[in-house]
C-alpha positions in Angstrom: 72.4 100.8 75.7 75.0 103.5 76.1 76.9 103.7 79.4 79.1 106.5 80.7 82.8 105.9 80.7 82.9 106.3 84.5 80.2 103.6 84.9 82.3 101.2 82.7 85.4 102.0 84.7 83.6 101.3 88.0 82.2 98.0 86.6 85.7 96.9 85.5 87.1 97.7 88.9 84.4 95.8 90.7 84.7 92.7 88.4 88.5 92.8 88.7 88.3 92.8 92.5 85.9 89.9 92.5 88.1 88.0 90.0 91.1 88.5 92.2 89.3 87.2 95.3 88.2 84.1 93.3 91.8 83.6 92.2 93.1 83.8 95.8 90.6 81.2 97.1 91.1 78.8 94.2 94.2 77.1 95.4 92.5 76.4 98.8 89.7 74.4 97.2 89.8 70.6 96.9 90.9 69.5 93.4 88.1 68.3 91.3 85.4 69.6 93.7 82.3 71.3 92.6 83.4 74.5 94.3 86.7 74.4 92.4 84.9 74.0 89.1 82.4 76.7 89.9 85.2 79.1 90.9 87.2 78.4 87.7 84.1 79.1 85.6 83.4 82.3 87.5 87.0 83.5 86.9 86.6 82.7 83.2 83.3 84.6 83.0 84.7 87.5 84.9 87.7 87.7 82.5 85.4 87.7 79.5 83.2 90.4 81.1 86.2 92.6 81.9 87.5 92.2 78.3 84.2 93.2 76.8 83.8 96.2 79.1 87.3 97.4 78.3 86.5 97.0 74.6 83.3 99.0 75.0 85.2 101.7 77.0 87.8 102.0 74.3 85.2 102.2 71.6 83.3 104.9 73.4 86.5 106.9 74.1 87.5 106.6 70.5 84.0 107.7 69.3 84.1 110.7 71.7 87.5 111.8 70.5 86.5 112.0 66.8 85.7 115.5 65.5 
């Protein structure tokens, strides 16, 4: 599916915001707890998602700039 660049930018922004919130709460969680593990996994998943969206955004912008 093809997404508009603006949609990709908004998604990146939303995911980055959620990731930052998770990173803020992480130090407050008990070491070794299920909540800590879940939050760490969420952060990792969000980082992967942001990277893939940025890659897609870059590819779409490159394709649109070709003559």
